[in-house]
Every structure is written in structure tokens, then in C-alpha cells.
N, C-alpha and C positions, 0 to 999 in steps of 0.2 A: 376334649378340646383344651382343657386347662393344662394337662400334662404336655401336650404338643406345643402349647404356647410357651411354657416354661423352658422346654428344650430349645425351641427356636430363639428365645431371648438369650439363653446362655451361649448357644453356638454363635449367634450373631454378634454378641458382645466380644467373644474371643476373636472373631474374624475382623471386627472393626479395630480392635486394639492392635492386632498384627499389621493391618493396613496402615494405621496411623504411624506406628513405629517405623515401618519400612519406608513410607513416604517421607517422613521427616529426615531420616538418615540420608536418603537420596538427595533431598533438597539441600541439606547442609553440605554434602559432598559437591554437588553442582555449584553451590555458591562459592566454596573455597577453591575449587579447581581453577577457574579463570584467574583468580588473584595470584595463585601460585605460578601459573603459566605466564602471566603478565610480568611478574618479577623476574622470572627466568629469561624471558625473551628480551626485556629491556636491558638486563645485565649483560646478556650475550652480545646484543647490538652495540651497547656502549663500549664494552671491552674490545669488540672487534674494531670499532672506530679508533680507540686509543692505540691499539696495536698498529693500525695503518698509519696513524700519526707518527708513532715512534719510528716506523720503517721509513716514512717520508723524511723525517728529520735526519735520519742516518744517510740519506741520499743527497748529494750535493748538486748544485746547478738547477736549471729550469725544471728538470724532472722532479726534484725534491719540492720545489715551490708548488708545482701542480698537485703533488701528493698531499702537501700540508693543507692547501686550500680545500681540496676535496674532503679530507678528514675533518677539518674544522666545520665545513658545511654539514657533514653527517652528524657530528656531535651536537651542533645547534638544532638540528632537526629532531634529535632524540629527546626533546623537552627536558633539558637539564635544569637543575635547581639554580637559584640566583647566584649562589657561591660558585657553583661549577661554571656558570655562564661567564663570570668574571675571569676565571682562569682560561677559558676557551678563547675569549676575546683577546687576552694578553698573548696567547699563542698565535692568534690570527695576525696580530700586529708585528710580533718579533720573529715568528716562524720562517717566513720567506727570506728575511735577511740572514737568519741563522743558516739556511741552506746555501746561501750565496757566500758564506765564509765569515760573517760578522760575529766575532767572538763574544762581544757583549750581548748581542741579540740571542746567541746560543745559550748563554747563561740564564737570561731571562726566560727563554723558552723552556729549558729543562726544569727550571724552578716552577714555572707555571704548570708544566706537565706533571711534576711530582705532586703539587697541591691538588691537581685535578684527580689523580689516582686515589689520593687519600680521601678527598671529599666523596668520591664515588663509592669507596669502600664503606664509609660511614653511612651513606644513603642506602646502600644495599643491605647492610646489617639492620638498619631501621625498618626497611620494607619487609625483610624476612621475619623480624620480631612481630610486626603488625600481622602478617599472615599467620604466624604461629599463634598469636592471641585469638585470631578469628577461628582457627582450627580448634584451639582449646575450648573456646566458647561453644562452638558447635558440638564438640565431643561431650561437654558437660550437659548441654541441652539434650543430646541424645540419651545420656545416662539418666537425666531427670525424667524424660518421657518414658524410658524403659522401666524405671522404678514406679512411675505412676501406673503404667500398664500392668506391672506386677501386682500393685496394690488393688487395682480394679479387678484383676483376675482372681485374687484371693476372695474379694467380695462376691464375685460371680460364683466361685466354687462353693462358698459357704451358703449362698442363696439357693443354689441348685441342690446342695445336700439337705438343707432345711425344707425345701419345697418338694423334693422328689425322693432322694435316696433315703433320707431319715425316716419318713413315714412308711416307705416300703419295708425297711428293715424292722421297724417297730411292729408292723403287722406280721411279718415273718416270725419275729421272736414270740409274739403272743400265740400264734398257731403252734409253734414248736413247743412252747410251755404247756399248752393244752394236750398235745400228743404225749408229753412226758408225765402227765398226771396232775399238773397244776391247774386246778379248776378256778382259782381266784385271779389269775393273771388276765388283765383286760388290755386291749389296745387303747392308746390315747386318742380319743375322738375329738377332744377340744383343742383349740389353737392349731388345728391342721387345715391346710387349704383344701378346697374341693378338688377332686372327688375323694381324697383320702379320708377326710373327716366323715363323709357319708359312709364310706366302706367300713371304717373302724367302728362307727356307731352301729351299723347293721350287724357286723360280726359280734359285737358285744351283746346286742339284743338276742341274737340267735344262741349265743353261748349261755346267757342267762336263762333263756327258755329251756334249753337242754338240761341245764343243771336243776331247774325247778321241777321238770318232769321226773328226773331221777330221784329227787328228794321225796316227791309225792309217792312214787312207786315204792321207795324204800319204807315209807310210813305204813303201807298196807302189808304188814307182816302176816304171814300165814298163821291162823289161829292154832293149828296143831303144833307148829313150831314153838309158839308161846307156851303152850301147855307143857311141852317137853322141857322148855327152859325153866319154868316154874317148878316142875317136879325135880329138877336137878339141884334146886336150891336147898339149903339146910333149913328145914322146917316148912310149915304151910305158908303159902303166899298166893296173892291174887292181884290182878290189875283191875282197877276201877276206872270207869269212864264217867265224867261229870254228868253227862246228859242221860245215860242209860243205866248207870250203876255198875254191876259186875260185868266186866267184859270177858275175862278168862281167869280161871283159878286152877291151882293144882288139886290133885285128888284129895289130899288131907284137908285143904282149905274149904272144900265144898261142904263137909260136915260142920265145920266151925261156922261157916256162913249160914247154914241151915239152922243151927242152934243160936244164931245171932250173937255169937261170942265176939266181943270187941277185939280188934287187932291190937297187938302190942306195939307195932311200929308202923308209921305212915311215912312214905317218901314221895314227895310231889315230883313227878317226872316232868310235867309241863302244866300248862293251864288246863288241859283236858284230861290228863292221865295221872293216876296215883298208884303207887305200889304199896300194898299192905302186907304185913307179915305177923305170924304168931310165934311165940317162943316155943310152945309145946304142941305136939300133935293132939288131936282130939282123943278123948278116952275111948277105949274099945267097948 
């Protein structure tokens, strides 16, 4: 259950991060798109009305007057800035007279139209810069979220490796080391999450038991093999056991032991076993 829980946590974390990144990017795009479209629509409508106004001023007579009035009404309805509104009102006052041939009115109208175009260009550039800042802020926000998601992903990967893949690899390495003859390698059972800690501890206990059995079996050497080993040594030799005395002796050593001849050399093999040797064989 713990392994399943770790996998679900890692997978859910990745999915949540992906969902958050995608959702944020969509929201930022949806927020910026109306602003961009609004600037485009306003600019096109305003430019269209200015073009109509210029066409009307180029037309003389009543037809020109009607065109100027219609264009002025469209410009005022387009929610102009206060500076733009002043130029539009000036055109509204002098534009009809300019269409009827008043030269002074035409000069005033053309001057006001020129100011209106300049002001609108400044307003358009300011609106575009504002939209650009919004898009840039959204882009940096998306980048920051992506970096946060990347950092969280690294944490999730490290957590998954430490909780799942690392313990599995350590167990596999311990088993492989045992197969290759390393009887001292043990799996790390401490600081591991369940069930890996339990598995590692159980494996170590089984390996310790197996090695202990082999050691005990190796300690019970065949007595005939010990006799042959002692006979192969240079000079009489015997192995003594602390609790029983002579355990095994070479053929030459038996006579010396029977004669109670003290050994020349004693080598303590362990707490229980001692190797004794004589320099010279017994006299014939």
C-alpha cells in the first residue's frame, strides 16, 4: 500500500503541475486577447471615421456638410480623449463652412484634422505599449510558473527516487554482491520507508543466518582430514581442545604424548583450540 501511495503521490503531483501551467497560460492569453482586439477595433473605427471626414471635407456643398456632420458624430461616439475631443469640436464648428467654400474655415479645419491625427497616433502607440506590457507581464508570469513547476518536479523526482527506486536498487545490488561471492555486503535497512526497510532487514537476517550455518559447518572438520594435515607438517604436531585435551595428533606426536614429552611450540588458534609441535620426532 505504501508503494502504491508513493506512486500515486508522484503521478498526481506531475498532473497537477501540468494542469496549473496549462490553465495559467490559457487565462493569461484570454486576458490579453480582448485588450489587443479592443485596441485594434478602436483604432480601425477611429481611422475609418477620420478617412470619412477627410473625404467629406474634399466634397463641396451640402453633400460635404452632411458628410462632415456624420463623421464628427462618429468620432465623438468613439470615446475620444479630451485633447482629441477639442480638435473634433473645432472641426464640427468650421468643417461645414469649409465645405461651403470659406477659406479661413478650411484652414482651421485642416489644422484641427492634422492635430486630431497626431493625437490619435500618440494614443494608439500608448495603448499598444500598455498591451505589450500586459503581454510581457503575462509571459514572465508563465515563465515563473513553469520554473516553479520544474523545481517542484525535481523535488518529486528526488522523493520518488529516495522512496522507491533507490531502495529497490540497493536491494538488487546487495543480492548481486552475494551472488558474486561478497558475503559481507548487506542491504541498508535503516532510514528506509516501509516496506523496503522490512524487506532489507529480513534479507539481512536471512543472509546472516546462512553465513552462520556455513561457518559452523566449516568448523566441524573431518578428523581424518586433520590427521593427514598434521602428518604433512614438518615434525610431530597435535591439536588440543581446552575441554577434552588431545583432539587429534599426528602419528609421531602420539608417542611423544604417551611419554608426556612437553611440546616445543604452542600456537593458540582460538579460545578453544591450540596447536602444539615438537622439534624432533620420538626416539625409535
